[in-house]
C-alpha positions in Angstrom: 102.8 76.7 35.4 103.8 75.1 38.7 105.6 71.8 38.8 103.5 70.4 41.7 106.9 71.6 44.1 106.1 74.3 46.8 108.6 76.6 48.3 108.4 78.1 51.4 110.1 81.2 52.0 111.6 82.4 55.5 110.4 84.7 57.4 112.3 88.1 57.5 113.0 88.2 61.4 114.3 92.5 61.4 116.3 93.3 64.6 114.0 95.9 66.9 115.9 98.9 68.3 116.3 99.0 72.3 114.4 101.9 72.2 111.1 100.3 70.3 111.5 97.2 73.3 111.6 99.6 76.3 108.3 101.5 74.7 107.0 98.5 73.9 107.5 96.7 77.4 106.7 100.1 79.4 103.1 100.2 77.0 102.8 96.6 78.1 103.8 97.4 82.3 101.3 100.5 81.5 98.3 98.8 80.6 98.6 95.3 83.5 99.5 98.9 85.4 95.6 100.3 85.0 94.0 97.2 84.2 94.9 95.8 87.3 93.3 99.3 88.9 90.7 98.5 87.5 89.6 95.0 87.4 89.8 95.6 91.5 86.7 97.8 90.8 85.0 94.8 91.0 86.1 92.8 93.7 82.9 92.7 96.6 83.3 96.0 98.7 85.8 98.5 96.5 83.6 100.5 95.1 81.6 101.0 98.7 85.0 101.3 100.2 85.7 104.2 97.7 82.5 105.9 97.9 83.1 106.1 102.0 86.4 107.9 101.2 88.7 104.8 101.3 91.0 103.3 98.9 93.2 100.6 100.9 94.0 102.0 104.1 94.3 105.7 102.4 91.7 108.4 102.8 90.5 109.4 99.0 91.6 112.8 99.3 93.7 115.2 96.6 97.1 114.3 97.3 95.7 110.6 97.3 94.7 110.9 93.6 97.5 113.6 92.8 100.1 110.6 94.2 98.2 108.0 91.9 98.0 110.1 88.3 102.1 110.2 89.5 102.2 106.6 89.8 100.6 106.3 86.7 101.8 108.8 85.2 105.3 107.9 84.8 105.2 104.7 83.2 102.9 106.7 80.6 106.4 109.0 80.6 108.7 106.5 80.3 107.0 105.6 76.8 108.4 108.4 75.2 111.3 108.9 77.4 112.5 105.2 75.8 111.9 106.3 72.8 112.9 110.5 72.9 115.9 110.5 75.3 119.7 110.3 73.6 121.4 106.8 74.8 122.9 107.5 77.5 120.2 109.0 79.2 118.1 106.8 77.9 119.4 103.6 80.0 120.1 105.5 83.3 116.3 106.8 83.2 115.1 103.3 82.4 117.6 101.3 84.8 116.7 103.9 87.9 112.8 104.1 87.3 112.2 100.4 86.8 114.5 99.3 89.7 112.4 102.0 91.9 108.6 100.8 90.5 109.7 97.2 91.8 109.0 98.1 95.7 106.0 100.1 94.2 104.5 97.2 92.8 104.9 95.2 95.3 103.2 97.0 98.1 100.5 96.7 95.4 100.1 93.4 97.8 100.2 94.7 101.2 97.0 93.6 102.6 95.3 92.1 99.9 92.7 89.1 100.4 92.7 87.8 96.3 96.2 86.6 96.2 95.6 85.2 92.6 94.1 88.0 91.1 96.6 90.3 92.7 99.4 87.6 92.5 99.2 87.5 89.5 99.0 91.0 87.8 101.9 92.1 90.6 104.3 88.6 88.8 103.7 89.9 85.5 104.2 93.5 85.9 107.6 92.2 88.0 108.5 90.5 84.9 108.1 93.2 82.5 110.2 95.4 85.1 113.1 92.4 84.8 112.8 92.6 81.4 113.1 96.8 80.7 116.3 96.4 83.4 117.6 93.5 80.7 117.3 95.6 78.0 118.5 99.1 79.4 121.6 97.3 81.6 122.3 95.3 77.8 121.9 98.0 75.6 124.5 97.4 72.7 127.4 99.6 72.3 129.4 100.7 69.0 133.2 100.2 69.3 135.0 103.6 68.3 135.7 103.5 64.8 140.0 104.0 63.6 138.6 105.7 60.8 136.3 108.5 62.2 137.8 111.7 65.3 137.0 111.2 68.8 134.7 113.9 70.2 137.8 116.4 71.0 139.2 116.2 68.0 135.7 117.4 66.3 135.0 120.2 69.4 138.7 121.7 68.2 138.0 122.0 64.1 134.9 123.2 65.2 136.4 126.1 67.2 139.4 126.8 64.7 
C-alpha cells in the first residue's frame, strides 16, 4: 500500500570507455561529413556541374572519385580502429588523423557561396574533431601497481 510519498531513484550514470567515446564521435563526424555532401546536391547548379563533369574546380574522374572515397573511408575506418587498436596506438592514431582532418574540413569552405550551410557543417565537424583530439589527448592512464610485476620481469619469467 502506498503512503502518498513518492521516491525518485537517481539514474545510474555509468562511465563510458574512451574507445566508445572515440568511436561514437567518429561516427557522428562521418554522418555529418556525408550529409553535408548529400545535402549539397540540393544547391542550385550542383547537379548540372556534376553532369558536366565538374565538382568544385575538379574534373570528375577516377582519381577524383578514389580521393573522395578515401576521404570518406578514413573516418569510417576510425570507428573500427578506435574500438580495436591497442591503447597507445589508438591514442596516437586518433590524434594524428583528427589533426589531419582539420585542414581537410576547412578546405570545404573554399569557394562556396552558401556560407551559412557550409559554415554550420564545418563548425560542427571541427567541434567533433576537437572532441576526438580531447578524448585521445586526455586518455586515462593507469599507474603501475606495486604488487604487479613489470613487463621485463614477466618476459624473463616466460623465457626461463
